[in-house]
C-alpha positions as CSV (number, residue, x, y, z in Angstrom):
1,E,-4.7,-5.4,0.2
2,Y,-2.8,-7.7,-2.2
3,G,-2.0,-11.1,-1.4
4,S,-2.0,-15.0,-2.4
5,L,-4.8,-16.9,-2.8
6,K,-3.3,-19.9,-2.2
7,G,-4.6,-20.9,1.8
8,F,-6.5,-17.5,2.0
9,R,-9.3,-17.7,4.9
10,G,-11.5,-15.5,4.2
11,F,-14.4,-14.8,1.7
12,S,-12.7,-15.7,-1.3
13,G,-15.6,-14.6,-4.0
14,G,-15.5,-17.9,-5.6
15,L,-12.3,-17.8,-6.6
16,D,-9.5,-20.7,-6.1
17,T,-7.8,-21.0,-2.6
18,R,-6.4,-24.2,-3.0
19,A,-4.9,-24.6,-6.6
20,N,-4.5,-21.2,-7.9
21,T,-6.7,-22.2,-11.0
22,T,-8.3,-18.8,-11.0
23,G,-4.6,-16.7,-10.6
24,S,-2.5,-16.9,-7.1
25,H,-3.1,-13.0,-6.1
26,S,-6.1,-10.5,-5.7
27,Y,-7.0,-7.8,-4.0
28,W,-9.3,-8.4,-0.8
29,T,-10.5,-6.1,2.0
30,K,-12.6,-5.4,4.8
31,W,-15.1,-2.0,5.4
32,Q,-17.7,-1.6,7.8
33,G,-18.0,-5.6,9.3
34,N,-17.8,-6.9,5.0
35,E,-15.3,-8.9,3.4
36,I,-14.5,-7.5,-0.2
37,M,-12.7,-10.0,-2.9
38,F,-12.5,-8.4,-6.3
39,H,-12.1,-9.7,-9.2
40,V,-9.5,-8.4,-11.1
41,S,-9.0,-9.3,-14.9
42,T,-5.3,-8.7,-14.9
43,L,-4.8,-11.3,-11.9
44,L,-7.1,-14.0,-12.9
45,S,-6.0,-17.1,-14.9
46,H,-4.7,-16.4,-18.8
47,D,-5.0,-19.1,-21.1
48,D,-3.5,-18.0,-24.5
49,G,-5.3,-20.8,-26.4
50,N,-8.4,-19.3,-25.8
51,P,-9.1,-16.0,-27.3
52,Q,-12.1,-16.0,-25.5
53,Q,-10.8,-16.1,-22.2
54,V,-14.1,-17.7,-21.2
55,H,-12.9,-18.2,-17.6
56,K,-12.2,-15.2,-17.1
57,K,-15.6,-14.0,-18.7
58,R,-17.0,-16.5,-15.8
59,Y,-16.2,-14.0,-13.6
60,I,-16.3,-10.7,-14.6
61,G,-19.3,-11.5,-16.7
62,N,-21.3,-12.6,-13.6
63,D,-20.4,-9.5,-11.3
64,I,-23.2,-7.7,-10.6
65,I,-20.7,-4.3,-10.5
66,L,-18.3,-3.6,-12.5
67,L,-14.9,-1.1,-11.7
68,V,-12.9,0.2,-14.8
69,F,-9.6,1.6,-13.8
70,Q,-8.3,4.2,-16.6
71,E,-4.7,5.5,-16.6
72,A,-4.4,9.5,-17.4
73,G,-5.0,10.4,-21.4
74,S,-7.0,7.0,-22.2
75,E,-9.7,7.3,-24.2
76,P,-13.2,7.6,-22.6
77,F,-14.7,4.5,-21.4
78,D,-17.9,3.9,-23.3
79,P,-20.1,1.2,-20.9
80,C,-22.2,0.4,-24.1
81,T,-19.7,-1.7,-24.8
82,V,-19.6,-4.2,-21.9
83,K,-22.5,-7.1,-22.8
84,S,-23.6,-8.7,-19.5
85,N,-26.9,-10.1,-18.1
86,Y,-25.4,-9.2,-14.6
87,I,-23.8,-6.0,-14.4
88,N,-26.0,-3.9,-13.5
89,V,-23.5,-0.7,-12.3
90,I,-20.1,0.2,-13.9
91,I,-17.8,2.8,-12.2
92,V,-14.7,4.2,-13.7
93,V,-12.2,5.7,-12.0
94,R,-9.7,7.7,-14.1
95,S,-6.1,9.2,-13.0
96,L,-5.8,12.8,-13.4
97,R,-2.5,14.4,-14.7
98,C,-1.0,16.8,-12.1
99,S,1.9,19.0,-12.1
100,K,5.9,16.9,-12.2
101,D,5.7,19.6,-8.5
102,S,2.7,18.0,-6.9
103,K,3.1,14.9,-5.1
104,S,-0.9,14.2,-4.5
105,V,-2.5,11.8,-7.0
106,Y,-6.4,13.0,-8.0
107,Y,-9.0,10.3,-9.6
108,Q,-12.2,11.3,-11.4
109,V,-15.2,8.6,-10.8
110,S,-18.1,8.6,-12.9
111,V,-21.1,6.3,-12.9
112,A,-23.6,4.2,-15.1
113,S,-26.3,2.0,-14.1
114,A,-28.9,0.2,-16.0
115,S,-32.1,2.4,-16.5
116,D,-34.4,0.2,-13.5
117,V,-31.7,0.1,-11.1
118,P,-32.6,2.2,-8.0
119,D,-31.0,5.8,-7.1
120,F,-28.5,5.4,-4.7
121,G,-25.6,7.1,-2.9
122,P,-23.2,8.4,-2.0
123,K,-24.0,10.9,-4.8
124,L,-21.1,12.7,-6.7
125,P,-19.4,15.8,-6.3
126,Y,-19.4,18.3,-8.5
127,P,-16.5,18.0,-9.9
128,P,-16.4,14.5,-9.4
129,V,-12.4,14.5,-8.3
130,F,-11.1,13.2,-5.3
131,R,-7.5,13.3,-3.6
132,L,-5.6,9.6,-3.3
133,G,-6.2,8.9,0.5
134,P,-8.2,7.5,3.3
135,N,-11.6,9.5,2.6
136,F,-11.5,8.4,-1.2
137,R,-11.0,4.6,0.0
138,D,-14.5,4.8,2.1
139,F,-16.2,7.3,-0.4
140,M,-15.4,4.2,-2.9
141,L,-16.2,0.7,-0.9
142,Q,-19.6,2.9,0.6
143,L,-20.3,3.4,-3.5
144,L,-19.6,-0.1,-4.6
145,T,-21.5,-1.6,-1.6
146,N,-24.6,0.7,-2.2
147,A,-24.6,0.1,-6.0
148,E,-24.6,-3.8,-5.3
149,L,-28.0,-3.5,-3.0
150,A,-29.8,-0.9,-5.2
151,A,-28.6,-3.5,-8.3
152,Y,-30.5,-6.6,-6.3
153,Q,-33.9,-4.2,-6.6
154,S,-33.6,-3.9,-10.6
155,K,-36.7,-5.6,-12.2
156,L,-34.5,-7.2,-14.4
157,F,-32.5,-8.9,-11.6
158,I,-35.3,-9.8,-9.7
159,Q,-36.5,-11.8,-12.5
160,Q,-33.2,-13.6,-12.4
161,L,-33.0,-14.5,-8.9
162,R,-37.1,-15.5,-8.7
163,P,-36.6,-19.6,-9.8
164,T,-33.3,-19.4,-7.1
165,Y,-35.7,-17.8,-4.6
166,K,-38.6,-20.5,-5.5
167,T,-36.7,-23.4,-5.0
168,L,-35.4,-22.5,-1.6
169,L,-39.1,-21.2,-0.5
170,D,-40.2,-24.8,-1.9
171,E,-38.0,-26.5,0.1
172,I,-38.7,-24.3,3.5
173,V,-42.2,-25.3,3.0
174,L,-41.8,-29.1,2.4
175,Q,-39.7,-29.2,5.8
176,F,-42.3,-27.0,7.6
177,L,-45.3,-28.9,5.8
178,P,-47.1,-31.0,8.8
179,V,-46.0,-34.6,8.7
180,K,-48.8,-36.8,7.9
181,G,-50.5,-38.1,11.1
182,Q,-49.6,-34.8,13.1
183,E,-51.7,-32.2,10.7
184,N,-53.5,-31.3,14.7
185,D,-50.3,-29.2,15.3
186,K,-51.1,-26.1,15.5
187,G,-48.4,-23.9,15.0
188,G,-47.1,-26.3,12.1
189,S,-50.3,-26.1,10.4
190,E,-50.6,-22.5,10.5
191,L,-46.5,-22.3,9.4
192,S,-47.3,-24.2,6.4
193,K,-50.4,-22.1,5.5
194,I,-48.1,-18.7,5.8
195,L,-45.4,-20.1,3.7
196,G,-47.7,-21.5,1.1
197,A,-49.1,-18.2,0.4
198,L,-46.2,-16.7,0.1
199,R,-45.1,-19.0,-2.1
200,N,-48.6,-18.6,-4.3
201,K,-48.5,-14.4,-4.1
202,F,-44.7,-14.0,-5.3
203,F,-44.5,-17.1,-7.7
């Protein structure tokens, strides 16, 4: 759904919902209880004085999944042109030309992922062509969701998140360490041992 960001109270995906510093509108939807906010390059705020458009790269470049839409007749998209430490999966949706008499709209879908991203579904049919409608919407949202979950399991992504996980686990360990003078609290002591063992094993 296309709507205004200002005053938006759902999941914002890091976009500004107060002063429109990241753009005034975006696309947002719900699917199986999940809220999804899209970072749309043409809707993010544009700075004419910044040829690199760093503000846009801040969002697009730090996303995990890149969804590319192409009009019919466009040059084939090359995933190798995307340089990012975080984008692990690229999904290309290409509009197809139909006869003038046809009222239906069709799209071709292709997927590219980093080598260490596990396989994920739903599998693309052959040929990977879909008619625009509710079934295509559900397929795409399931594909996008599963792609992100699979990317979380890639070795590179795990390595990048390791410092964050370590910091969070350290905070938990400190929170539950027995207070001095209460070392005999068996429950607290056992919990501290478990958290300490987890920290030593994974970090």
